[in-house]
N, C-alpha and C positions, 0 to 999 in steps of 0.2 A: 874615695872608691879605691877598689882595689885591683890586681890584676886577676883575669878570671883564666879557669882550666878546668879540666875533670877532675873530680875530686883525687885527694893523693891520698896513699894511705899515711897513718900518723903511727908511728910505733909509738909503745910505752916507754915512758921515761924509767920506769921501775924495773930493774932486772929481776927483782923477785917472780913476777908474775909467772907462773909455768900453768902446764896442766894440772887439773881438769879446765881452765880457761885460758883460751888461746885468744889473743886481741889480732884479729885479722884488720885488713879494710872495712870501713864503715859499709852497713850495708847498704842497697839503693834506695831502700823504701823507707823512709823514717818515719812513718807514718805513726800517730800518736797508740799506742796500745791501749784497751780497754781497763780499767779497773781491775785489779788482782782477784782471783776468786776467792772466797771464803776458803781456810786451811782445812783440808779433806774434802772436798767437795769437786766430783766432774765437772761441774758448771760452777760459772761465778755467783748465781744467788741459789743454789740448789738445797742449800743448809737452810738457808731463811724461807725460800718457800717449802721446805718440808715441815719447817715449826707452825710457820701459820696454818699451814691445813691441819694437822694434828690439831692443834689448839682449838679452831673451829667446828673441826669434827667432833671434839669431846665436847664441847658447850651444845652441840647440836642432839647429842647423844643421852646428854644429861634431861635435856628438856624432854625429851622423847621417853627417856626410860622411867623417869620418877614418878610414881603414883601419888594422885593426892596434890599434883602440880597444875595450878591454872597455868593454862595455854594458847595464850594470845600471841599468835604468831607473827603477829607485826611489830611485837618487840625486838624482837629475836637479831633484827638488825642493827638497833641500839646497843643490845648486848654486847654482841659480836665487835661492833666498832669501839665503845668502850674499853672490851678486854685489850683488842688488838693497841691502841693507844697506851695502855697502863703498863702494858707488856714493854711496848715499846720504849715507855719513858724510866721503865726502870731495865733498860740495858737486855733484857734475855732476849733480843734477835740481835744482838750483836756477835761477830765472830768473834769464838773465844778457844784457847788452845786446850783447855781442859775441862770443860763441861761438865756439870753432875746433874742429873735429874732430880735425887734426892737433895742437894743441896738447893734446889729452886721449889722443893715442895709448899714449905712454908710461907712463902710470897703467895705462890698459886692458889693456897686453899685458903687464905685470907681474902686474897683478890675475889674468887668466885665466894665466898661467905657474904662480902660486903654485896656485891655484885646482886646478888639473888634476896637477900634479905631488904633493899633497897628497892628493888624492883617487883618485888611480893606488896610491900607496904604501899609503893603509889599507886598499884591495881587495886589493891584494897580499898585506898582513898578515892579513887574512882569510880568505882562500882563493888558494891558486897559482894557480887556474885563472885570474882577473882580472889576471893581470900582463901587463903589455905593454911593457918595456922606457919608455926616455924621449924616444923619437922620439916617439911618438906622441900623448903630452899636448904637448910643445914645438908639434907642426904644430896640434894643435886649437886651443893657445892663441892661435896666429901667423892660422889662420883666423879665431876669435872676434873677434880684435883688430879684422882688418882689416875685418870684415862690420857690427861694431857702429860703427866710424868712420864708414864707407860710408854706413849708415843715418841716423848722426847728422848727417853732411854733408847728406846730400839733409832734412832735416827743419829744418834751419840757413835753407837754400835760400831752402824754400816759406816758414817763418816769415816770412825777411825781406821774402822780396814780399809778402806777404799784409800785412805791416806797412805798407810804402809805400802801399797800395793803401785802408788803412783804419788811419788814423793814429789814437791817444787824445789826448785834448786832457791836457795837463801845466801844471802850474807851475811857475816856476823862483822858485827861495829863494834870496834875496840882491841886494845891488848891486854896481856897478862892475864894472871890466873884466873880470872873470872871468865874470860870469854875463851880459856882452853876448857876451860869445865863446860859453859855452854855449849861450845861446839861437840866436845865427846858424847854429851846427854844427847844432843840431835843427831847423833851417828846412832848412839845403842839404841834410843827408841823412835824405831822409824812410824810409831804411830801418829806423832806428832806433824807429820807430812810434809819435813820441811829436811832437804839434803844439802850441808854447808858446800858452797862451792868457790867461797872466797873469803878472806876476810878484809875489811876497810880499816887502815889504820894507817896516818903517818908519821906513827914513831914507832913502827913496827920493829920487833926483833925477833930473832929465831924462837919457836915455840920449847919450853923446857917441860911441859906435862908430857909422861910417856902416852897417857890415855888420850891426848888430843891430838890427833891427826894434823899434819900442818897442811896449811891452805894457802892457794897463791895470794899476794899482798899487791890491793890499790890502795895508791896514795894520793891518787890526782883525781879531779872530776871527770877528765878525759877519760882516765882507765877505768873508773866507776860506771862511766857510763856506757863504753862498747861492753863491757862485763854485763851488763845487766841486758844489754839488748842479744850478747849472743849467746848467751848462756840462760837466757829466758827466764832470769829471775822473778820473783813473786814474792817475796819476803824479805825482810830486813829485820835481824833483833842488834839491837844496841845494848851493848854490852860495857856501857863507860859514861859517866855524867853528862848529862846534856845540861849544859847553862844556858840561859836566857841570850839570846842573840848569838854573835860568833859565827864560826865555823859550824858547829855544832847543827843550828837551825838551817843554815843552807844547806846541809847535806838532808836534813829532814826531807827539805824541800827538792830538794835533786830526785831521791828515790821516789816520794810521793806524786812527782811529776812524772815517773816512767811506768806509775801504776804498781808499784809496790806496796804490801801489806806493809806497815814498820809494829815493832813492838821491843817496849822497853826494859829490862829485866833489872830488877830493883833490888839489886845485892849490896855485900859491906862494901863496895866500889862506886856503887851508883847513887845511895841512899844518903852520900854525905854530901851530893851537887849543891845543898842551899836547905833552909828550915821550912818545914810544912811540906817538904816532898812526898806526893801520895805514893801509896803503895797498892795496886792492886788486888782486886780479890782472884784472877787467874793465876796459873800458876806452870811452869813448864819443868818438869820434874821437880816439881822444890822449888824453883827460884820465882819470887813472885813477879808476874808479870802482869805490863798494863800495854793498849793499843795506845800507840801515838796517831795525830793527826798533826799537819803542818799548818801554822796560823794565817792566819789571813781574814781580809772583809770578802767572804766568799757571796754578800750579794753584789758588791761594789765590783770584784773579778768578773760575776756573771754579765753586770751591766756592760762594763767596757768590752768584753767576748761578744754579746749581743751586737754593740758597736761596729767592732770589727767587720763580722760577719756581713750586716746590710750594707755597710760601706764597699766591702770588697766586692759583693755581689753587684751591687750598683756601679761600681766603678768598669767592672771587667764587661760589663752588658754596654756599656755606653762607651768603651773604650775598644771593643772589637774590632770595628776596622781599623782603629788605629795600629793593635798589638797584628793584625792581619797583614798591616803595610809596612810595619817594622820588619817582621818575618820576612817579606819578601825582600826587601833591602837588604837585610843581612846575607839572605841566602844567595843573590844574584852579587855584593860585592866581595864575599868574602868567603863563598861555595858551602859545602855542607856543614850541618854543624852548627843552628841557626841560635838553638838555649845551650849555656853550661850550667853543669851544676858542681857549686864548690861549698865545703866543708867550713861551716863557721859556729860557733859557738853560743847556743840559747840563752835563756834561763836556767837557772841551777848547773852550767856550766855543762847541760846537755847539747851532743851537737845533733846538727842537722844538714840537710843539703839545700841551700840557697840558690834559687832559679834567677838567673838576668840571661838578656840577650847578649850573644859573644860580639864582642868589639875588636878584640886582638887575640891571636894566638899566640900564648908564649914558647918559647926555645924548649922550654920543656919543664916537668914537673916541678920541679925544684924551683923554678923563678917566680912559677906561682903563687908557691908556697910560702916565699920570704921576700919579694918583692915589693913595699910598701906600695907605689904608686905606679901611676904609666900615663898620666894622664898627658907628658908632652911625648910620648914616643913618636919616635918616626913611621912604624910600623901601621900605626892604625888607620885605616882607610877612612876617608871623607864621611861615609856613613858611620862608621863606629865614632867620630868625632860629634857625629850631629847628635848622635842618640845619647852619649855621656855628657855633652853640653845642656840638654833638656832633660837629662834623667829618664828619657823612656825607655833606657835600657833597663829601668828597675820595675817596671811595669808588670812583668812576670812572678815579681815577689806577693802579687798579689794571691797566687795560688797556695805561696808561703803560709798567708796570711787566712786564709780559708781553711788547710790543714791544721793553722792552731801552732805552725812553729815558731811565727810572730803575730805581733799585733802592727796595726794601723801607726800608733806612735810608741814611742822607747828607746832604749837605748841603742845607736846602731851596732848590731852584730860583727866581730870579728873573726880571723882565722887562729885557729888553734894553736900556730907559732907564734901569733903577735898577742894574745891572749896571753900563753904563758911570758913571755917577755914582758909586758906590760904592769902585769900585774905583781912582777917582782920589784918593780921600777917604781912605779906611779902608787901613793896613797890613795884608797877608795876605789880604783880602779876592777878589781874583784865584787865590791860593794854593786857596781852595776848589774849584777845579774840576778838582782833579788827579783827583778820584774820580767815580764815576756821584752824581748828585742823587738824593733820596730824599723819600721820603713822609712820615719822622717821622726826627729826627735827634737827636742830643747835645744842641743847643741849644735845642729843643723843649722837650724832654723834663723840662731847666731853667726852662722857663717862659718861653724867649727866643722868644716869636711875637707877631705883631699890630706894635702901636707900640710895640717895645722897641729896647734899643741894638744898633747893627748892628756895632760894634765888639767885642761881647762874643760875639754870636752867632758871627762870623768867629773868633773865639779858641777858642771852643768847637769850632767846625767841623771847625781845622785840629788842634787837639788829637785828635778823633775820629780821622784822617785819621793821625794819628802813632801811635796807639796801635792800631791798627783790630786786631780780631781777630772771629771769629764768634760765640763767647759773648761780647763787649759787644752785637753787633747783636740777637742774642735778648735781653739783659736792657733794649736800648733798646725793641725791639717792649712786653717786658714792661711797661714802666713807661708807653710809650704806651698799651696798653689801658687800663690803671688811672687813667689818668690824662685820659682823654677828655673824661669830664662834668665835669672839675673846672673848665674856662679858663668864661670868661664871653665867648666871643666871640673874633675877632679883626681 
């Protein structure tokens, strides 16, 4: 465990970080932001809702307006469901930077034609009075495709105008000529709804292209996380190769965890990342672009998150009297300030404010930020020693679990000062941040807490990540519950 205090400012280690992003003390509230809105929309799902509504209205209009067409109204629901499913599988509801209604017309007409012909034949086979020949379904398909394209063209035009008036903050990932040209294109063409506010590059040099405005440079995960929060960044454009694994995958996870929408530019500098690199059909002013999604077993992550929420709610409910007693004891023994908040580093390097019961008041903020352990500090009151020996001081972290900052089981989070120090010293330490941090972990139940080997902790944490299962989490929680009173403090 570590010394506690109120959160302290963490200055950026990169002197090149200048306006328009100013790195201040982290916000008090680190509540997870919702997923970023689709580009160019006033709300997160406005573009999606507009497309779906237009498609349904177009199908209904074709059913009503085409003469000589059988109209058994109960079939409209299967028709609508089939159309929406087919369009979703085709990717026509995904956010894109340069959508084109004309480019979508062939697929829309083909889908409508197949739908109407199959429906007409099925109805005719069910009862002859529903037969209507082939002319009526073809006309219905053509009318539906025209109406859908017209509605989508209007929606795309409105979205482009909205995007130009309400651009969203964007980070450009990478350096070199490609990143400079992409930055210049975003500055010159506001219809994409992206306003570059920073450049992510750990090997950045001064820009040389005259048409690419200089941007603040962000090199560390801490700098990136602060910039995303403070500048309300909603998009990240990758203009460099994304090789499997390594820092590129960690950066994708970090930005996705903050709710940013991610795009990869497939240019001469990025298509060489490996054989078979897919080039997307979307484009950003001629640069081929594809949407990025972070890797991971979403079903397993959902199950782990559900278990965290259920257990956190259950323990908070059962332990409410204990929490109240601890808070009262701290207030009587050490005065005001029952809880403290300290900045820690979570998954993908994202900072958050960890909650604990206060057990010691440090001399100053520097002591809290850089002192490793206070287990034997003589300034600690008897109440503080009891809370630390029994780990009751960590119960408020259940609120961090509910908020999504932490998990019940995972690598223990550390302060930015020590994360920067340890990642440079111990191999594999940075890899611990691939998963959510936890209240307890495999290293802790094996006695690695307090002033113990950091290298051993990192090895246990990475072994836990590589062999993770829900059953392993339950076993660690059981071992934690049986070992709370065996440790002599931290």
